[in-house]
LOZAMI-681444 format. One record per residue (C-alpha): residue number from 0; residue in one letter; x, z, y. Coordinates in nm, 4 decimals. Layout:
<atoms>
ATOM / NUM / a / X / Z / Y
...
</atoms>
This chain:
<atoms>
ATOM / 0 / m / -8.5858 / 9.8099 / 16.3267
ATOM / 1 / k / -8.6128 / 9.5435 / 16.0583
ATOM / 2 / k / -8.5085 / 9.2015 / 16.1784
ATOM / 3 / t / -8.7366 / 8.9154 / 16.0759
ATOM / 4 / p / -8.6097 / 8.5580 / 16.0440
ATOM / 5 / p / -8.7216 / 8.3043 / 16.3052
ATOM / 6 / v / -9.0436 / 8.1184 / 16.2373
ATOM / 7 / s / -8.8563 / 7.7866 / 16.2118
ATOM / 8 / t / -8.6231 / 7.9323 / 15.9489
ATOM / 9 / r / -8.9118 / 8.0651 / 15.7435
ATOM / 10 / r / -9.0942 / 7.7351 / 15.7684
ATOM / 11 / r / -8.7843 / 7.5488 / 15.6574
ATOM / 12 / a / -8.7415 / 7.7839 / 15.3624
ATOM / 13 / l / -9.1064 / 7.7478 / 15.2580
ATOM / 14 / l / -9.0893 / 7.3699 / 15.2982
ATOM / 15 / t / -8.7748 / 7.3573 / 15.0843
ATOM / 16 / l / -8.9354 / 7.5668 / 14.8123
ATOM / 17 / l / -9.2450 / 7.3474 / 14.8211
ATOM / 18 / l / -9.0364 / 7.0301 / 14.7918
ATOM / 19 / l / -8.8367 / 7.1759 / 14.5028
ATOM / 20 / a / -9.1579 / 7.2788 / 14.3274
ATOM / 21 / l / -9.2877 / 6.9223 / 14.3656
ATOM / 22 / l / -8.9540 / 6.7938 / 14.2348
ATOM / 23 / g / -8.9910 / 7.0185 / 13.9331
ATOM / 24 / l / -9.3425 / 6.8878 / 13.8655
ATOM / 25 / a / -9.2179 / 6.5312 / 13.9071
ATOM / 26 / s / -8.9356 / 6.5912 / 13.6603
ATOM / 27 / l / -9.1855 / 6.7217 / 13.4052
ATOM / 28 / f / -9.4075 / 6.4191 / 13.4635
ATOM / 29 / v / -9.1133 / 6.1835 / 13.4043
ATOM / 30 / a / -9.0146 / 6.3738 / 13.0912
ATOM / 31 / l / -9.3673 / 6.3415 / 12.9491
ATOM / 32 / a / -9.4004 / 5.9731 / 13.0367
ATOM / 33 / a / -9.0554 / 5.8446 / 12.9325
ATOM / 34 / g / -8.9854 / 5.7472 / 12.5748
ATOM / 35 / s / -9.0269 / 5.4816 / 12.3098
ATOM / 36 / i / -9.4046 / 5.5352 / 12.3038
ATOM / 37 / a / -9.5742 / 5.4404 / 12.6288
ATOM / 38 / v / -9.7892 / 5.7152 / 12.7782
ATOM / 39 / t / -10.0322 / 5.6345 / 13.0587
ATOM / 40 / p / -10.1387 / 5.8958 / 13.3136
ATOM / 41 / g / -10.4809 / 5.9049 / 13.1453
ATOM / 42 / d / -10.3263 / 5.9735 / 12.8053
ATOM / 43 / m / -10.1097 / 6.2431 / 12.9609
ATOM / 44 / l / -10.4044 / 6.4184 / 13.1231
ATOM / 45 / a / -10.6025 / 6.3940 / 12.8014
ATOM / 46 / a / -10.3135 / 6.5427 / 12.6074
ATOM / 47 / l / -10.2619 / 6.8284 / 12.8528
ATOM / 48 / f / -10.6220 / 6.9191 / 12.9302
ATOM / 49 / g / -10.8284 / 6.7535 / 12.6569
ATOM / 50 / s / -10.9017 / 6.8672 / 12.3070
ATOM / 51 / g / -10.6529 / 6.6189 / 12.1598
ATOM / 52 / g / -10.6328 / 6.5336 / 11.7944
ATOM / 53 / i / -10.8409 / 6.2503 / 11.6462
ATOM / 54 / d / -10.9724 / 5.9891 / 11.8876
ATOM / 55 / s / -11.3344 / 5.9382 / 11.7832
ATOM / 56 / a / -11.3650 / 5.6099 / 11.9700
ATOM / 57 / h / -11.0471 / 5.4450 / 11.8426
ATOM / 58 / g / -10.9831 / 5.6206 / 11.5138
ATOM / 59 / a / -10.7337 / 5.8755 / 11.3929
ATOM / 60 / h / -10.4386 / 5.6404 / 11.4303
ATOM / 61 / s / -10.5246 / 5.4912 / 11.7696
ATOM / 62 / p / -10.2552 / 5.4612 / 12.0378
ATOM / 63 / h / -10.4435 / 5.7121 / 12.2517
ATOM / 64 / s / -10.4418 / 5.9888 / 11.9914
ATOM / 65 / l / -10.0800 / 5.9098 / 11.9010
ATOM / 66 / a / -9.9733 / 5.9335 / 12.2652
ATOM / 67 / a / -10.1556 / 6.2653 / 12.2991
ATOM / 68 / e / -9.9814 / 6.4047 / 11.9899
ATOM / 69 / v / -9.6394 / 6.2869 / 12.1133
ATOM / 70 / v / -9.6930 / 6.4467 / 12.4525
ATOM / 71 / r / -9.8350 / 6.7735 / 12.3270
ATOM / 72 / e / -9.6217 / 6.8298 / 12.0177
ATOM / 73 / l / -9.2858 / 6.6752 / 12.1125
ATOM / 74 / r / -9.2291 / 6.6024 / 12.4784
ATOM / 75 / l / -9.4074 / 6.8919 / 12.6477
ATOM / 76 / p / -9.2300 / 7.1755 / 12.4589
ATOM / 77 / r / -8.8923 / 7.0066 / 12.5070
ATOM / 78 / a / -8.9514 / 6.9425 / 12.8787
ATOM / 79 / l / -9.0620 / 7.3016 / 12.9386
ATOM / 80 / a / -8.7621 / 7.4331 / 12.7444
ATOM / 81 / a / -8.5299 / 7.2156 / 12.9536
ATOM / 82 / f / -8.6887 / 7.3373 / 13.2774
ATOM / 83 / a / -8.6685 / 7.7013 / 13.1699
ATOM / 84 / c / -8.3053 / 7.6765 / 13.0541
ATOM / 85 / g / -8.1992 / 7.4927 / 13.3693
ATOM / 86 / g / -8.3721 / 7.7516 / 13.5851
ATOM / 87 / l / -8.2122 / 8.0389 / 13.3952
ATOM / 88 / l / -7.8625 / 7.8889 / 13.4192
ATOM / 89 / a / -7.8940 / 7.8167 / 13.7917
ATOM / 90 / l / -8.0339 / 8.1634 / 13.8619
ATOM / 91 / a / -7.7581 / 8.3257 / 13.6567
ATOM / 92 / g / -7.4967 / 8.1202 / 13.8404
ATOM / 93 / a / -7.6289 / 8.2251 / 14.1806
ATOM / 94 / l / -7.6277 / 8.5904 / 14.0730
ATOM / 95 / m / -7.2758 / 8.5670 / 13.9284
ATOM / 96 / q / -7.1391 / 8.4129 / 14.2477
ATOM / 97 / v / -7.2728 / 8.7059 / 14.4470
ATOM / 98 / l / -7.1632 / 8.9624 / 14.1887
ATOM / 99 / l / -6.8053 / 8.8343 / 14.1672
ATOM / 100 / r / -6.7911 / 8.7091 / 14.5295
ATOM / 101 / n / -6.6375 / 8.3945 / 14.3891
ATOM / 102 / p / -6.7803 / 8.0468 / 14.4601
ATOM / 103 / l / -6.6327 / 7.9188 / 14.1318
ATOM / 104 / a / -6.8212 / 8.1688 / 13.9170
ATOM / 105 / d / -7.0761 / 8.0300 / 13.6722
ATOM / 106 / p / -7.2946 / 8.1788 / 13.3968
ATOM / 107 / y / -7.0239 / 8.1272 / 13.1340
ATOM / 108 / v / -6.7346 / 8.2851 / 13.3224
ATOM / 109 / l / -6.7739 / 8.6226 / 13.1498
ATOM / 110 / g / -6.7662 / 8.4992 / 12.7916
ATOM / 111 / i / -7.1424 / 8.4932 / 12.7270
ATOM / 112 / s / -7.1357 / 8.1317 / 12.6102
ATOM / 113 / g / -6.8299 / 8.1944 / 12.3925
ATOM / 114 / g / -6.9984 / 8.4830 / 12.2147
ATOM / 115 / a / -7.3111 / 8.2742 / 12.1579
ATOM / 116 / a / -7.0979 / 7.9897 / 12.0220
ATOM / 117 / v / -6.9293 / 8.2168 / 11.7690
ATOM / 118 / g / -7.2652 / 8.3528 / 11.6519
ATOM / 119 / a / -7.4325 / 8.0116 / 11.6274
ATOM / 120 / l / -7.1387 / 7.8333 / 11.4637
ATOM / 121 / g / -7.0976 / 8.1188 / 11.2180
ATOM / 122 / a / -7.4606 / 8.0829 / 11.1136
ATOM / 123 / m / -7.4186 / 7.7045 / 11.0788
ATOM / 124 / l / -7.1049 / 7.7534 / 10.8730
ATOM / 125 / a / -7.3008 / 7.9773 / 10.6373
ATOM / 126 / g / -7.5711 / 7.7111 / 10.6056
ATOM / 127 / l / -7.8450 / 7.9305 / 10.7501
ATOM / 128 / p / -8.1688 / 7.7780 / 10.8894
ATOM / 129 / l / -8.2301 / 7.7144 / 11.2579
ATOM / 130 / l / -8.4007 / 8.0484 / 11.3174
ATOM / 131 / f / -8.0876 / 8.2348 / 11.2079
ATOM / 132 / v / -7.8686 / 8.0022 / 11.4142
ATOM / 133 / n / -8.0676 / 8.0948 / 11.7265
ATOM / 134 / g / -8.0608 / 8.4595 / 11.6295
ATOM / 135 / g / -7.6849 / 8.4450 / 11.5743
ATOM / 136 / a / -7.6343 / 8.2806 / 11.9142
ATOM / 137 / f / -7.8375 / 8.5489 / 12.0909
ATOM / 138 / a / -7.6638 / 8.8293 / 11.9030
ATOM / 139 / g / -7.3231 / 8.6810 / 11.9832
ATOM / 140 / a / -7.4098 / 8.6469 / 12.3515
ATOM / 141 / l / -7.5321 / 9.0063 / 12.3728
ATOM / 142 / g / -7.2247 / 9.1259 / 12.1848
ATOM / 143 / a / -6.9943 / 8.9484 / 12.4293
ATOM / 144 / m / -7.1908 / 9.0875 / 12.7228
ATOM / 145 / l / -7.1603 / 9.4460 / 12.5992
ATOM / 146 / l / -6.7935 / 9.3990 / 12.5125
ATOM / 147 / v / -6.7036 / 9.2646 / 12.8559
ATOM / 148 / f / -6.9030 / 9.5288 / 13.0392
ATOM / 149 / g / -6.7595 / 9.8096 / 12.8278
ATOM / 150 / l / -6.3976 / 9.6967 / 12.8533
ATOM / 151 / a / -6.4190 / 9.6167 / 13.2230
ATOM / 152 / r / -6.5669 / 9.9542 / 13.3070
ATOM / 153 / g / -6.3302 / 10.1597 / 13.0946
ATOM / 154 / e / -6.3225 / 10.5208 / 13.2129
ATOM / 155 / g / -6.4011 / 10.4459 / 13.5742
ATOM / 156 / a / -6.5831 / 10.2074 / 13.8024
ATOM / 157 / w / -6.5076 / 9.8398 / 13.7532
ATOM / 158 / t / -6.4176 / 9.5881 / 14.0201
ATOM / 159 / q / -6.4884 / 9.2170 / 14.0496
ATOM / 160 / t / -6.1297 / 9.1332 / 13.9547
ATOM / 161 / r / -6.1317 / 9.3552 / 13.6469
ATOM / 162 / l / -6.4650 / 9.2191 / 13.5324
ATOM / 163 / l / -6.3522 / 8.8596 / 13.5819
ATOM / 164 / l / -6.0224 / 8.9084 / 13.3986
ATOM / 165 / t / -6.1940 / 9.0831 / 13.1090
ATOM / 166 / g / -6.4507 / 8.8066 / 13.0844
ATOM / 167 / v / -6.1825 / 8.5374 / 13.0835
ATOM / 168 / i / -5.9914 / 8.7122 / 12.8032
ATOM / 169 / v / -6.3049 / 8.7632 / 12.5927
ATOM / 170 / a / -6.4032 / 8.3994 / 12.6511
ATOM / 171 / a / -6.0589 / 8.2868 / 12.5358
ATOM / 172 / g / -6.0877 / 8.4945 / 12.2194
ATOM / 173 / c / -6.4343 / 8.3569 / 12.1473
ATOM / 174 / g / -6.3045 / 8.0048 / 12.2069
ATOM / 175 / a / -6.0305 / 8.0587 / 11.9512
ATOM / 176 / a / -6.2820 / 8.1938 / 11.6983
ATOM / 177 / a / -6.5111 / 7.8928 / 11.7569
ATOM / 178 / a / -6.2176 / 7.6541 / 11.7077
ATOM / 179 / l / -6.1318 / 7.8320 / 11.3818
ATOM / 180 / i / -6.4893 / 7.7902 / 11.2572
ATOM / 181 / l / -6.4818 / 7.4190 / 11.3446
ATOM / 182 / s / -6.1526 / 7.3719 / 11.1622
ATOM / 183 / v / -6.2845 / 7.5148 / 10.8339
ATOM / 184 / a / -6.6376 / 7.3715 / 10.8525
ATOM / 185 / q / -6.7572 / 7.0991 / 10.6172
ATOM / 186 / e / -6.7613 / 6.7481 / 10.7609
ATOM / 187 / q / -7.1393 / 6.7106 / 10.7336
ATOM / 188 / a / -7.1896 / 7.0219 / 10.9471
ATOM / 189 / l / -6.9502 / 6.9229 / 11.2254
ATOM / 190 / r / -7.1904 / 6.6897 / 11.4067
ATOM / 191 / g / -7.4542 / 6.9590 / 11.4456
ATOM / 192 / m / -7.1908 / 7.2088 / 11.5591
ATOM / 193 / l / -7.0473 / 6.9720 / 11.8185
ATOM / 194 / f / -7.3937 / 6.8852 / 11.9509
ATOM / 195 / w / -7.4692 / 7.2556 / 11.9879
ATOM / 196 / l / -7.1412 / 7.3115 / 12.1735
ATOM / 197 / m / -7.2170 / 7.0219 / 12.4122
ATOM / 198 / g / -7.5779 / 7.1269 / 12.4671
ATOM / 199 / d / -7.8742 / 6.9911 / 12.2759
ATOM / 200 / l / -8.2440 / 7.0477 / 12.3410
ATOM / 201 / a / -8.3681 / 6.8549 / 12.0393
ATOM / 202 / h / -8.4160 / 7.1819 / 11.8474
ATOM / 203 / a / -8.4940 / 7.4112 / 12.1395
ATOM / 204 / g / -8.8036 / 7.5559 / 11.9758
ATOM / 205 / a / -9.0922 / 7.7193 / 12.1604
ATOM / 206 / p / -9.0270 / 7.7264 / 12.5373
ATOM / 207 / w / -9.2439 / 8.0269 / 12.6164
ATOM / 208 / p / -8.9818 / 8.3034 / 12.5720
ATOM / 209 / a / -8.7397 / 8.1260 / 12.8086
ATOM / 210 / l / -9.0163 / 8.0561 / 13.0616
ATOM / 211 / a / -9.1321 / 8.4169 / 13.0472
ATOM / 212 / l / -8.7783 / 8.5463 / 13.1001
ATOM / 213 / l / -8.7278 / 8.3076 / 13.3939
ATOM / 214 / a / -9.0421 / 8.4390 / 13.5627
ATOM / 215 / l / -8.9437 / 8.7984 / 13.4843
ATOM / 216 / a / -8.5882 / 8.7493 / 13.6123
ATOM / 217 / l / -8.7132 / 8.6067 / 13.9416
ATOM / 218 / a / -8.9639 / 8.8916 / 13.9752
ATOM / 219 / l / -8.6913 / 9.1505 / 13.9113
ATOM / 220 / a / -8.4366 / 8.9889 / 14.1436
ATOM / 221 / a / -8.6741 / 8.9341 / 14.4377
ATOM / 222 / p / -8.6982 / 9.3006 / 14.5515
ATOM / 223 / f / -8.3164 / 9.3282 / 14.5584
ATOM / 224 / a / -8.2469 / 9.0030 / 14.7429
ATOM / 225 / r / -8.1752 / 9.1838 / 15.0709
ATOM / 226 / d / -7.9299 / 9.4155 / 14.8946
ATOM / 227 / l / -7.7610 / 9.1121 / 14.7424
ATOM / 228 / n / -7.7181 / 8.9667 / 15.0917
ATOM / 229 / l / -7.5393 / 9.2844 / 15.1929
ATOM / 230 / l / -7.3334 / 9.2976 / 14.8733
ATOM / 231 / a / -7.2070 / 8.9458 / 14.9425
ATOM / 232 / r / -7.0487 / 9.0812 / 15.2615
ATOM / 233 / g / -6.8423 / 9.3324 / 15.0697
ATOM / 234 / d / -6.8725 / 9.6700 / 14.9003
ATOM / 235 / l / -6.7885 / 9.8742 / 15.2085
ATOM / 236 / t / -7.0503 / 9.7033 / 15.4217
ATOM / 237 / a / -7.3112 / 9.7363 / 15.1492
ATOM / 238 / r / -7.2404 / 10.1071 / 15.0941
ATOM / 239 / a / -7.2445 / 10.1754 / 15.4681
ATOM / 240 / l / -7.5913 / 10.0231 / 15.4868
ATOM / 241 / g / -7.7263 / 10.2304 / 15.1985
ATOM / 242 / v / -7.6975 / 9.9893 / 14.9054
ATOM / 243 / p / -7.6369 / 10.1597 / 14.5652
ATOM / 244 / v / -7.3505 / 9.9221 / 14.4814
ATOM / 245 / a / -7.2690 / 10.0440 / 14.1294
ATOM / 246 / r / -7.6320 / 10.0332 / 14.0148
ATOM / 247 / l / -7.6915 / 9.6964 / 14.1795
ATOM / 248 / r / -7.3833 / 9.5467 / 14.0149
ATOM / 249 / g / -7.4860 / 9.6688 / 13.6731
ATOM / 250 / g / -7.8384 / 9.5357 / 13.7155
ATOM / 251 / v / -7.7196 / 9.1959 / 13.8378
ATOM / 252 / y / -7.4696 / 9.1661 / 13.5537
ATOM / 253 / l / -7.7315 / 9.2587 / 13.2948
ATOM / 254 / l / -7.9933 / 9.0221 / 13.4381
ATOM / 255 / a / -7.7545 / 8.7276 / 13.4691
ATOM / 256 / s / -7.6183 / 8.7880 / 13.1202
ATOM / 257 / l / -7.9633 / 8.8005 / 12.9599
ATOM / 258 / a / -8.0643 / 8.4827 / 13.1429
ATOM / 259 / t / -7.7491 / 8.3085 / 13.0220
ATOM / 260 / a / -7.7900 / 8.4349 / 12.6666
ATOM / 261 / t / -8.1480 / 8.3089 / 12.6492
ATOM / 262 / a / -8.0570 / 7.9648 / 12.7856
ATOM / 263 / v / -7.7553 / 7.9261 / 12.5572
ATOM / 264 / t / -7.9567 / 8.0366 / 12.2557
ATOM / 265 / a / -8.2232 / 7.7741 / 12.3242
ATOM / 266 / a / -8.0077 / 7.4813 / 12.4335
ATOM / 267 / g / -7.6428 / 7.5470 / 12.3514
ATOM / 268 / s / -7.3605 / 7.5374 / 12.6045
ATOM / 269 / i / -7.4719 / 7.3261 / 12.9009
ATOM / 270 / g / -7.2127 / 7.3152 / 13.1748
ATOM / 271 / f / -7.2164 / 7.2630 / 13.5512
ATOM / 272 / v / -7.5842 / 7.3521 / 13.6083
ATOM / 273 / g / -7.5057 / 7.7130 / 13.6905
ATOM / 274 / l / -7.1974 / 7.6174 / 13.8926
ATOM / 275 / v / -7.3142 / 7.3221 / 14.1022
ATOM / 276 / v / -7.6859 / 7.3867 / 14.1593
ATOM / 277 / p / -7.6403 / 7.7134 / 14.3571
ATOM / 278 / h / -7.3883 / 7.5366 / 14.5815
ATOM / 279 / l / -7.6163 / 7.2410 / 14.6461
ATOM / 280 / t / -7.9060 / 7.4754 / 14.7164
ATOM / 281 / r / -7.6889 / 7.6789 / 14.9517
ATOM / 282 / l / -7.5970 / 7.3632 / 15.1430
ATOM / 283 / a / -7.9654 / 7.2815 / 15.1875
ATOM / 284 / i / -8.1150 / 7.6186 / 15.2806
ATOM / 285 / g / -7.8311 / 7.8580 / 15.3581
ATOM / 286 / n / -7.7197 / 8.1814 / 15.1952
ATOM / 287 / d / -8.0266 / 8.4029 / 15.2148
ATOM / 288 / q / -8.0751 / 8.5243 / 14.8582
ATOM / 289 / r / -8.4472 / 8.5761 / 14.9166
ATOM / 290 / v / -8.4870 / 8.1991 / 14.9273
ATOM / 291 / l / -8.1742 / 8.0885 / 14.7425
ATOM / 292 / l / -8.2594 / 8.2496 / 14.4086
ATOM / 293 / p / -8.6041 / 8.0881 / 14.3564
ATOM / 294 / a / -8.4802 / 7.7609 / 14.5061
ATOM / 295 / a / -8.1832 / 7.7501 / 14.2678
ATOM / 296 / a / -8.4117 / 7.8192 / 13.9720
ATOM / 297 / l / -8.6443 / 7.5324 / 14.0691
ATOM / 298 / a / -8.3570 / 7.2932 / 14.1350
ATOM / 299 / g / -8.1789 / 7.3843 / 13.8124
ATOM / 300 / g / -8.4957 / 7.3382 / 13.6098
ATOM / 301 / a / -8.5631 / 6.9971 / 13.7636
ATOM / 302 / l / -8.2031 / 6.8826 / 13.7144
ATOM / 303 / l / -8.1840 / 6.9781 / 13.3478
ATOM / 304 / t / -8.5275 / 6.8301 / 13.2754
ATOM / 305 / l / -8.4235 / 6.4953 / 13.4230
ATOM / 306 / a / -8.0854 / 6.5075 / 13.2473
ATOM / 307 / d / -8.2516 / 6.5759 / 12.9121
ATOM / 308 / t / -8.4937 / 6.2875 / 12.9688
ATOM / 309 / l / -8.1954 / 6.0578 / 13.0220
ATOM / 310 / a / -8.0190 / 6.2054 / 12.7188
ATOM / 311 / r / -8.3010 / 6.1070 / 12.4843
ATOM / 312 / t / -8.3861 / 5.7686 / 12.6403
ATOM / 313 / v / -8.0699 / 5.6053 / 12.7740
ATOM / 314 / v / -7.9398 / 5.4977 / 12.4302
ATOM / 315 / a / -8.2648 / 5.5428 / 12.2328
ATOM / 316 / p / -8.3282 / 5.5853 / 11.9449
ATOM / 317 / q / -8.0011 / 5.7795 / 11.9490
ATOM / 318 / q / -7.9825 / 6.0950 / 12.1583
ATOM / 319 / l / -7.6930 / 6.2168 / 12.3670
ATOM / 320 / p / -7.5968 / 6.5823 / 12.4118
ATOM / 321 / v / -7.7533 / 6.6858 / 12.7397
ATOM / 322 / g / -7.4389 / 6.8804 / 12.8306
ATOM / 323 / v / -7.2489 / 6.5525 / 12.8518
ATOM / 324 / l / -7.4885 / 6.4165 / 13.1135
ATOM / 325 / t / -7.4901 / 6.7367 / 13.3186
ATOM / 326 / a / -7.1096 / 6.7219 / 13.3223
ATOM / 327 / l / -7.1120 / 6.3565 / 13.4284
ATOM / 328 / i / -7.3524 / 6.4457 / 13.7085
ATOM / 329 / g / -7.1812 / 6.7731 / 13.7946
ATOM / 330 / v / -6.8203 / 6.6512 / 13.8169
ATOM / 331 / p / -6.8682 / 6.4128 / 14.1125
ATOM / 332 / l / -7.0992 / 6.6600 / 14.2842
ATOM / 333 / f / -6.8465 / 6.9383 / 14.2437
ATOM / 334 / l / -6.5636 / 6.7180 / 14.3731
ATOM / 335 / f / -6.7834 / 6.6442 / 14.6720
ATOM / 336 / l / -6.8276 / 7.0167 / 14.7271
ATOM / 337 / l / -6.4527 / 7.0728 / 14.7043
ATOM / 338 / a / -6.4076 / 6.8167 / 14.9807
ATOM / 339 / r / -6.6338 / 7.0157 / 15.2094
ATOM / 340 / s / -6.5000 / 7.2578 / 15.4651
ATOM / 341 / q / -6.3726 / 7.6013 / 15.3701
ATOM / 342 / k / -6.6781 / 7.7506 / 15.5369
ATOM / 343 / t / -6.9071 / 7.5661 / 15.2966
ATOM / 344 / m / -6.7026 / 7.6732 / 14.9963
ATOM / 345 / g / -6.6638 / 8.0295 / 15.1185
ATOM / 346 / t / -6.8152 / 8.3428 / 14.9764
ATOM / 347 / p / -7.1961 / 8.3476 / 14.9848
ATOM / 348 / g / -7.3312 / 8.5492 / 15.2713
ATOM / 349 / p / -7.6631 / 8.6968 / 15.3631
</atoms>
């Protein structure tokens, strides 16, 4: 007989999801309002739901029409891209921690970010336009994903340890290749390369592919959340309860890798979101993957949106790499998590 969670637990989970959704909306509101050009709530609503363009009452160059253009053309795409990338990284981190049964696992642990870095930096070194840089990053990430999966599997079934070791070795090789590219690059190209490596949403492009993949990833992961709860208890327990472990592992690895590749392609290497956010979410709502996965995606999206807003406003008109701010936020949070009890830092459970 299927066991249902207590009503209080379900209410707490729904309340947490609702609060995180409101936090996400608030982070988007802050991102649209903050900047060198003041935007009132009326201007924001007009930009989002009005026709926009020329203000017939104030003229083509009125503050109202300018604010609408800034919101619609600059801030909204960047804020949505930040939310989507943060959600993808947090979701990938939560999936990786279950897949590897390691609380220190993050989206970059299997060399996905390193492969994307080699592809993107190679395109920058060749002087290719932004479209080819993004394409190179995605191709590099997919190449690293296939290489790790192929080498880790070999001629038989792979284990968490073999997958992790293979990913670490591939990541080290990609890191060496990226360092080689940086060492031979022209001086005028180094700044753009370093910003990409530290995470930069200034050139994120259209946010819709990342948003669509985030929604698709959550939709694909939701039906298997119960199996992930069982997998977190161990392979033997999962197999005894009818979970197709090999297929589930492959699907989780593929989904987490594609989510990571998409986020890295859009925003560069942004650290700590995929590592810290699942832990913080787990502290708040527990280890049930049915609630943890969407909650981590909402929390990660809100965190990266707020961090990117700070990155472009704290020393305006200059912009900071958003990865620097996520690291500054993530380091003390992670040290706090390390100070928690072993039970808190233990392997995620159902």
